[in-house]
C-alpha positions as CSV (number, residue, x, y, z in Angstrom):
1,M,-46.6,25.2,1.5
2,R,-43.2,23.4,1.2
3,N,-40.2,25.2,2.7
4,Y,-37.4,25.2,0.1
5,A,-33.7,25.3,0.8
6,N,-31.4,28.2,0.1
7,P,-31.3,28.6,-3.7
8,K,-27.6,29.2,-3.6
9,L,-27.2,25.5,-2.8
10,K,-28.7,24.6,-6.2
11,L,-25.4,24.6,-8.1
12,L,-23.7,22.5,-5.4
13,Y,-26.5,19.9,-5.4
14,L,-26.4,19.8,-9.2
15,K,-22.7,19.1,-9.1
16,Q,-23.3,16.4,-6.5
17,F,-26.1,14.9,-8.7
18,F,-23.8,14.4,-11.7
19,E,-21.0,13.0,-9.6
20,E,-23.1,10.5,-7.7
21,M,-26.0,9.6,-10.1
22,T,-24.5,9.7,-13.6
23,D,-21.6,8.1,-15.5
24,E,-20.8,7.2,-19.1
25,D,-23.4,4.4,-19.1
26,H,-26.1,6.2,-16.9
27,P,-27.2,9.5,-18.4
28,A,-29.9,11.7,-16.8
29,T,-32.8,13.6,-18.3
30,M,-34.0,17.0,-17.2
31,P,-36.9,15.5,-15.2
32,D,-34.4,13.3,-13.3
33,I,-32.4,16.4,-12.4
34,L,-35.4,18.4,-11.3
35,A,-36.7,15.5,-9.2
36,Y,-33.3,15.1,-7.5
37,L,-33.1,18.9,-6.7
38,D,-36.7,18.8,-5.4
39,S,-35.8,15.9,-3.1
40,K,-33.1,18.1,-1.6
41,G,-35.6,20.9,-1.1
42,V,-34.3,23.1,-4.0
43,H,-36.9,24.6,-6.3
44,A,-35.6,24.9,-9.9
45,E,-36.8,25.5,-13.4
46,R,-35.5,24.1,-16.7
47,K,-34.2,27.5,-17.9
48,G,-32.1,28.0,-14.8
49,I,-30.8,24.4,-15.0
50,Y,-29.5,24.9,-18.5
51,A,-27.6,28.0,-17.3
52,D,-26.2,26.1,-14.3
53,I,-25.0,23.2,-16.5
54,S,-23.1,25.7,-18.6
55,Y,-21.5,27.1,-15.5
56,L,-20.4,23.6,-14.4
57,E,-19.0,23.0,-17.9
58,D,-17.1,26.3,-17.7
59,F,-15.8,25.1,-14.3
60,G,-14.3,22.0,-16.1
61,M,-17.0,19.3,-15.8
62,E,-17.7,17.4,-19.0
63,L,-21.4,16.8,-19.0
64,R,-22.5,16.6,-22.6
65,D,-21.4,15.0,-25.8
66,E,-19.9,17.2,-28.6
67,D,-23.3,18.1,-30.0
68,K,-24.4,20.2,-27.1
69,E,-27.3,21.9,-28.9
70,R,-29.2,18.6,-29.4
71,S,-28.3,17.0,-26.1
72,K,-31.4,15.9,-24.1
73,T,-29.5,13.8,-21.5
74,Y,-26.6,14.7,-19.3
75,R,-23.8,12.6,-17.6
76,L,-20.5,13.1,-16.1
77,L,-18.0,11.9,-18.7
78,D,-14.7,12.7,-17.0
79,R,-13.5,11.7,-13.5
80,D,-10.2,12.0,-11.6
81,F,-10.2,8.1,-11.4
82,E,-11.5,5.5,-13.8
83,P,-13.5,2.6,-12.2
84,S,-10.7,0.2,-13.1
85,E,-8.2,2.5,-11.2
86,I,-10.5,2.6,-8.1
87,K,-10.8,-1.2,-8.2
88,L,-7.0,-1.5,-8.2
89,I,-6.7,0.9,-5.2
90,L,-9.5,-0.9,-3.3
91,D,-7.9,-4.3,-3.8
92,S,-4.6,-2.9,-2.5
93,V,-6.3,-1.5,0.6
94,A,-8.2,-4.7,1.2
95,S,-5.1,-6.9,0.9
96,S,-2.7,-4.7,2.9
97,K,-1.8,-6.5,6.1
98,F,-0.6,-3.4,7.8
99,L,-4.2,-2.0,7.8
100,S,-6.7,-3.2,10.4
101,E,-10.0,-4.6,9.0
102,K,-11.9,-1.6,10.3
103,K,-9.5,0.9,8.8
104,S,-9.6,-1.0,5.5
105,M,-13.4,-0.8,5.4
106,D,-13.4,2.9,6.3
107,L,-11.0,3.7,3.5
108,M,-12.9,1.6,1.0
109,T,-16.1,3.4,1.8
110,K,-14.4,6.7,1.1
111,L,-12.9,5.5,-2.1
112,E,-16.2,4.2,-3.4
113,K,-17.5,7.8,-3.3
114,L,-15.2,8.7,-6.2
115,V,-17.4,6.8,-8.6
116,S,-21.2,6.8,-9.3
117,V,-23.7,4.8,-7.3
118,H,-24.1,2.5,-10.3
119,Q,-20.4,1.8,-10.5
120,R,-20.2,1.1,-6.7
121,Q,-22.3,-2.0,-7.0
122,S,-19.7,-3.7,-9.2
123,L,-17.0,-2.7,-6.7
124,K,-18.8,-4.2,-3.8
125,R,-19.2,-7.6,-5.6
126,Q,-15.5,-7.8,-6.3
127,I,-13.7,-6.6,-3.1
128,K,-13.7,-8.8,0.0
129,V,-11.9,-8.0,3.3
130,T,-13.3,-10.3,5.9
131,G,-11.0,-13.3,6.7
132,R,-7.8,-11.9,5.3
133,V,-4.8,-11.6,7.7
134,K,-4.9,-8.0,9.0
135,S,-2.9,-6.0,11.5
136,M,-4.1,-5.9,15.1
137,N,-2.6,-2.4,15.4
138,G,-5.2,0.1,14.4
139,S,-2.8,3.1,14.6
140,V,-0.6,2.2,11.7
141,M,-1.8,5.0,9.4
142,Y,-1.2,7.6,12.2
143,N,2.2,6.1,12.8
144,V,3.1,6.5,9.2
145,D,1.9,10.1,9.2
146,T,3.9,10.9,12.3
147,I,7.0,9.4,10.8
148,H,6.5,11.5,7.6
149,V,6.2,14.6,9.6
150,A,9.4,13.8,11.6
151,I,11.3,13.2,8.3
152,A,10.0,16.5,6.8
153,S,10.9,18.3,10.0
154,D,14.4,16.7,10.2
155,T,13.7,15.5,13.8
156,T,13.8,12.1,15.6
157,V,10.8,9.9,16.3
158,K,10.0,8.2,19.6
159,F,8.1,4.9,20.1
160,K,7.8,1.7,22.0
161,Y,8.4,-1.5,20.1
162,F,6.7,-4.9,20.8
163,H,6.3,-8.5,19.7
164,Y,3.4,-10.8,20.5
165,N,3.7,-13.7,22.8
166,N,1.8,-17.0,22.5
167,R,-1.2,-15.5,24.3
168,K,-1.3,-12.8,21.6
169,E,-0.3,-10.2,24.2
170,R,2.2,-7.4,23.5
171,E,5.6,-7.8,25.0
172,Y,7.8,-4.7,24.7
173,T,11.5,-4.8,23.9
174,H,14.1,-2.4,25.3
175,D,12.7,-3.2,28.8
176,G,9.6,-1.3,27.8
177,R,11.5,1.9,27.4
178,P,10.9,4.0,24.3
179,Y,13.3,4.1,21.4
180,E,14.3,7.5,19.9
181,V,15.7,7.1,16.4
182,S,16.5,9.2,13.4
183,P,13.9,8.2,10.7
184,W,15.1,8.4,7.1
185,T,12.7,6.5,4.9
186,L,9.7,4.1,4.9
187,L,9.9,0.8,3.0
188,Y,7.0,-1.4,1.9
189,D,7.8,-5.1,1.7
190,N,5.6,-8.2,1.8
191,S,2.5,-6.1,2.6
192,N,4.1,-4.4,5.6
193,Y,5.6,-1.0,6.3
194,Y,9.1,-0.8,7.7
195,L,10.9,2.3,9.1
196,L,14.5,2.5,8.1
197,A,16.3,4.5,10.8
198,F,19.7,5.5,12.2
199,T,20.3,4.6,15.9
200,D,23.3,3.6,18.0
201,D,25.6,4.2,15.0
202,N,23.7,1.6,13.0
203,I,21.0,1.5,10.4
204,R,18.0,-0.6,11.6
205,T,14.6,-1.5,10.4
206,F,11.4,-1.5,12.5
207,R,8.0,-2.8,11.5
208,V,5.6,0.1,11.7
209,D,2.7,-2.1,12.9
210,R,4.8,-3.2,15.8
211,M,5.4,0.4,17.0
212,A,3.2,1.9,19.7
213,E,2.9,5.4,21.2
214,V,4.6,7.0,18.2
215,K,5.5,10.6,18.7
216,Q,7.7,13.2,17.0
217,G,10.9,13.8,18.9
218,A,12.6,17.1,19.6
219,K,16.2,16.2,18.6
220,E,17.7,16.7,15.2
221,R,18.1,13.7,13.0
222,Q,21.5,11.9,12.9
223,G,23.0,9.6,10.3
224,K,22.9,11.8,7.2
225,E,26.3,10.8,5.9
226,Q,25.5,7.1,6.5
227,F,22.3,7.3,4.5
228,E,23.8,9.3,1.7
229,S,26.2,6.4,1.0
230,F,23.5,3.7,1.8
231,D,22.5,1.6,-1.3
232,L,18.7,1.2,-0.6
233,A,18.2,-0.8,-3.8
234,S,20.9,-3.3,-2.9
235,F,19.6,-3.5,0.7
236,T,16.1,-4.5,-0.4
237,K,17.4,-7.1,-2.8
238,A,19.7,-8.6,-0.2
239,T,17.2,-8.9,2.7
240,F,14.4,-11.3,3.0
241,G,11.3,-10.0,4.8
242,M,13.5,-7.1,6.1
243,F,15.4,-9.6,8.4
244,S,19.0,-8.5,8.4
245,G,22.1,-10.7,8.7
246,K,25.7,-10.9,7.7
247,E,25.9,-10.0,4.1
248,E,27.6,-12.6,1.9
249,K,28.0,-13.1,-1.8
250,V,26.1,-16.3,-2.3
251,E,26.4,-18.5,-5.4
252,M,23.3,-20.6,-6.3
253,V,22.2,-22.9,-9.1
254,F,18.6,-22.8,-10.1
255,H,16.4,-24.9,-12.4
256,N,15.4,-22.9,-15.5
257,S,11.7,-22.8,-14.3
258,M,12.8,-20.5,-11.4
259,I,13.9,-17.6,-13.6
260,D,10.8,-15.5,-12.9
261,T,11.3,-16.1,-9.1
262,V,14.9,-15.0,-9.3
263,I,14.1,-11.8,-11.4
264,D,11.3,-10.9,-9.0
265,K,13.7,-11.1,-6.0
266,F,17.0,-9.8,-7.4
267,G,15.9,-7.7,-10.4
268,K,16.2,-7.9,-14.1
269,D,19.9,-6.8,-14.0
270,V,21.0,-9.9,-12.1
271,F,23.9,-11.6,-14.0
272,I,22.9,-15.1,-15.1
273,S,25.3,-17.7,-16.4
274,V,24.2,-20.9,-18.1
275,V,25.2,-24.2,-16.4
276,D,23.5,-26.7,-18.7
277,D,20.3,-27.0,-20.7
278,H,18.2,-27.1,-17.5
279,H,20.1,-24.9,-15.0
280,F,21.5,-21.4,-14.5
281,K,23.8,-19.9,-11.9
282,I,23.8,-16.5,-10.1
283,A,26.1,-15.0,-7.5
284,V,24.4,-12.2,-5.5
285,P,24.9,-10.4,-2.1
286,V,22.5,-11.8,0.5
287,A,21.8,-10.9,4.1
288,V,22.2,-14.5,5.4
289,S,19.3,-15.1,7.9
290,P,16.9,-17.9,8.7
291,Q,14.4,-16.2,6.4
292,F,16.8,-16.6,3.5
293,F,17.2,-20.3,4.2
294,G,13.4,-20.5,4.5
295,W,13.1,-18.9,1.0
296,I,15.6,-21.5,-0.4
297,F,13.7,-24.4,1.3
298,G,10.4,-23.1,-0.1
299,L,11.7,-23.5,-3.7
300,G,12.1,-27.3,-3.1
301,G,14.7,-29.1,-5.1
302,K,15.0,-26.4,-7.7
303,V,17.9,-24.5,-6.1
304,T,21.2,-25.5,-4.6
305,I,23.6,-23.2,-2.6
306,L,27.1,-23.7,-4.0
307,G,29.0,-21.3,-1.7
308,P,30.5,-19.9,0.3
309,K,31.1,-23.0,2.5
310,S,30.0,-21.2,5.7
311,V,26.5,-20.5,4.1
312,V,26.3,-24.1,2.8
313,D,27.1,-25.4,6.4
314,Q,24.4,-23.1,7.9
315,M,21.9,-24.5,5.4
316,K,22.8,-28.0,6.3
317,G,22.6,-27.2,10.0
318,M,19.1,-25.8,9.6
319,L,17.9,-28.8,7.6
320,G,19.4,-31.1,10.3
321,K,17.5,-29.3,13.1
322,V,14.2,-29.5,11.1
323,S,14.8,-33.2,10.4
324,E,15.4,-33.9,14.1
325,R,12.0,-32.5,15.0
326,Y,10.3,-35.2,12.8
327,E,12.3,-38.2,14.1
């Protein structure tokens, strides 16, 4: 004689069945339900299942259409996330550079459980991770969590900071000694997380995937007054790839085809003045850095820096150095 599981598990297995095996396009019949419960070692009868379904509906699960009395099939009609929303989250996880490939796959496997087994098949066909540029630091998520805890606790955070050499080995800055900084916020830019922190009377950014041995500090955070007056929106518009530099108000002329690019970078509120039928001009604060000049160069002949002269001269200097390498 077969040994059946604890009958108190029946309602839990029934809830699991509707979440995993049914959706709007895949209803289940009473024989389907009974067969699933039997596979889990739970003996059940139709009359008891009808009562259990009513309990689940009272709990908040929508399992039948409006005409409940005539319903002969059952399916979970409401979920916390629609399949389209899960696809959006999955693609964000898959394309995030700050997550390692292993962590991306682990998260995607967990997210797929939020939809039915039938809907998971379409997700697997659409999401690819292998081959994308991913972080080599598998501790990024734990670093982010530690930073959030430190911010909530109003304490410092300690870590070592590194860059990679041409052998893909870590080389630690600060002579290998740990930094201890006051964390204030996390920024997400160009698929990377950055910590914005106060240290040595300055506001600095640190790439989270370049942080190692991250721990919560015991000291109280400093820099509250500086961050209260810090314009975060202007900072993110002015910097390129979170590389800081001397901030200058730079005047530039763009071809009209570049309007989307300008709005994407500087926001819809940027003041634009018409130069002629084919060009427009802006003057915006910019953290002048090699990355800024690289952005300009990437737009080809569709942008020209007008001033100030010091920035124009820096651009000419960079172009000259690049040209020398190909002579």
